[in-house]
N, C-alpha and C positions, 0 to 999 in steps of 0.2 A: 460597559462590564457584562459578563456572565451572569444569567440568572440562575441562582442554585439547582433550579429543577429541569434546566434544560437538557433535553435529552441529545443523545449522539444522532438519532434519527435526523433532528433539525441542521445537522453541520456534516453530516457523511456525504459524500460523493456514491450516488445509487449505481447500482448495474455495474458492479467490478468485472474485469476482465479474468476470467477463469479458464487455465489451460491445463491439459492433462501433463503429468511428469515428462512422457516421452516425447512431447513437443520439443521442437529446436529453441536456441537462442535468436535464430533469426524470425521464426515465426513470434515469437516474444515480441521481438523489436518491431516488428510491422505493427503488430496490433497496438504496442506503446505508441508508434507514430500515428496510426490512424484515429486514435481514438484520443489523442494528446495526453495522455497519461504515464505517470513514472514507475508504474508497477503492476505487476499479474499476480493472481493468486495461481497455485500449483493444487492440483489434485491428484491423487493416487487410488486406485481401486474406489473410486466414488467419493473420496473424504479428502478435506483441505489437509495437505501436509506442508506448504511452505508458502512463502512469498519471494518472487525476484523483482528487483527494483533495476533503473536504469543503471545505478552505478554497479551493481552485481554485475551486469553484462559485460561493462567495459572493464573492470578488476578481474572478475573471474574468470572471463572468456577472452575477450578482445585482446588483453593485454597479455594471455598466457601463451607461453611458445606453443607451437602446433596446434592450438584449439582452433577448431572450424565451425563458425556461428550456424552454419547449415547442417551440421550432425550434431551439434553440441547438446545433448538434452537439458531440460530445466531440471530434472532432479539433482544433476549433479552442482547444480548453482544455488539453489534456493535454501532460504535461510528457514529454519526451523528449531524446535517447536514453535508453533503456531501460536500466538496470544490473539485471544480475540474477544469480543466483547456483544453483548444482544443490541438490539436497537433503542431498545428502552434505558440502556444504561446512561448516568448523567456525564457529563461532560467533566468532572472534577475526578471520576473513575476514570475515564481516559486518560487525564493528566498525571495520573497517579502511576498508572500501567506503564504510561511512555518512561515516566522519570526512573521507576524502580528498574526497568529492564532496559532502558537505555534504547527505545525504538522509536522511530518518527512515523510509523504508520501501524494501524490497527485494522485487521479485517472486521466487519461487522456481521453477525451470522445470525440468523433466525432458524431456530430448529435445524441445526447444520447446515442451512443453505446461505452460501454466501449473499448478501444483500446490500453491502457497500464497504467502505474504508474510509476513516477518518485518519487524516494527517496532521502532522505537528502545525502545519500552515493553517489547517482549519480550524483547530484550537487557538491557534494566536488571533484569528480574526474574528473568533468568537469572544476572546476575552477582551479584547482591545482591538479594535479595526485601525485607531488612530496612533498605535505603537507601530515603532519602527518595524519590527517583525511582522505585525498585521498588515500593514503598509504593503510591505515586500510581498507576503504572502499573497493578497489581494490583488496586485499588479497582473495585468496580462503577460503570459510566457513571452520570451524574447526568442525568437526562431522559430 
């Protein structure tokens, strides 16, 4: 079980991918593939403005008529406004924020600098690694 004082810093995936809003869907897809992750943070004018997931790439670009991933900018796909937490936030805060806003990932920022991402899977593992969701989340990716 999660310790009540466990911080997000202990669970987050460090060093998130951050791309500019004018980067293309194809660039984001390559970064996700190369780093074996399912999301990129999007920055505009030096500030985080959204997040794009692998599902966003499929649903909002690849499945859209006449959308070319080599030209489609992330600014048109990203979800925002962005909910963030500091690295010293506790696990309960992250769980509450995810539940209240129905999100599965929260960027972790330290003085407006992205330092990590915590996912629903990270929280499931922390809460109870032996639970069904914890085991699925801890398993290596297939593919």
